[in-house]
C-alpha positions as CSV (number, residue, x, y, z in Angstrom):
1,X,17.6,28.3,-10.6
2,X,16.6,28.0,-7.0
3,X,18.6,30.0,-4.4
4,X,20.5,28.1,-1.7
5,X,18.2,29.6,1.0
6,X,15.2,28.2,-0.8
7,X,16.8,24.8,-1.2
8,X,17.7,24.9,2.5
9,X,14.2,25.8,3.6
10,X,12.7,23.0,1.4
11,X,15.2,20.6,2.9
12,X,14.2,21.6,6.5
13,X,10.5,21.2,5.9
14,X,11.0,17.9,4.2
15,X,13.2,16.6,7.1
16,X,10.7,17.7,9.7
17,X,8.0,15.5,8.0
18,X,10.5,12.7,7.7
19,X,11.5,13.0,11.4
20,X,7.9,12.6,12.5
21,X,7.2,9.7,10.2
22,X,10.5,7.9,11.1
23,X,9.8,8.4,14.9
24,X,6.4,6.7,14.4
25,X,7.9,3.9,12.4
26,X,10.8,3.4,14.9
27,X,8.3,3.3,17.7
28,X,6.1,0.7,16.0
29,X,9.1,-1.6,15.3
30,X,10.9,-1.1,18.7
31,X,8.1,-0.2,21.1
32,X,10.4,2.6,22.4
33,X,9.9,6.3,21.7
34,X,13.5,6.9,22.7
35,X,15.0,4.3,20.3
36,X,12.5,5.3,17.6
37,X,13.4,9.0,18.1
38,X,17.1,8.3,18.0
39,X,16.8,6.3,14.8
40,X,14.7,9.2,13.4
41,X,17.2,11.9,14.4
42,X,20.2,10.1,12.8
43,X,18.1,9.3,9.7
44,X,16.9,12.9,9.5
45,X,20.4,14.4,9.8
46,X,21.8,12.2,7.1
47,X,18.7,12.6,4.9
48,X,18.9,16.4,5.3
49,X,22.6,16.5,4.3
50,X,22.1,14.2,1.3
51,X,18.9,15.9,0.1
52,X,20.5,19.4,0.3
53,X,23.5,18.2,-1.7
54,X,21.2,16.4,-4.2
55,X,19.2,19.6,-4.7
56,X,22.4,21.7,-5.2
57,X,23.7,19.3,-7.8
58,X,20.4,19.2,-9.7
59,X,20.0,23.0,-9.6
60,X,23.1,23.2,-11.8
61,X,21.9,20.6,-14.3
62,X,20.1,22.1,-17.3
63,X,18.8,18.8,-18.7
64,X,14.9,18.8,-18.8
65,X,14.4,22.4,-18.0
66,X,12.4,24.7,-20.1
67,X,13.5,28.3,-20.5
68,X,10.8,30.7,-19.4
69,X,10.0,33.5,-21.9
70,X,9.0,36.8,-20.3
71,X,5.4,37.8,-21.1
72,X,6.5,40.9,-22.9
73,X,8.5,38.8,-25.4
74,X,5.6,36.4,-25.8
75,X,3.2,39.2,-26.7
76,X,5.6,40.8,-29.2
77,X,6.0,37.5,-31.0
78,X,2.3,37.0,-31.6
């Protein structure tokens, strides 16, 4: 299971990339860096919150995960 600090760091780096791309998209559509940046900031904040919550929920769901077997156990089984 990922730690909360790892999920937080992943969320931050993801949102930085999203902030840059949304600013560019907002600028292309509005012609204004200020409006594009404002749209990007609101989108980034909401996206960050929802992504972080999404990761927390999924870190507690066991479906689809494989259990890692330590190497020592793998060698003793062969």
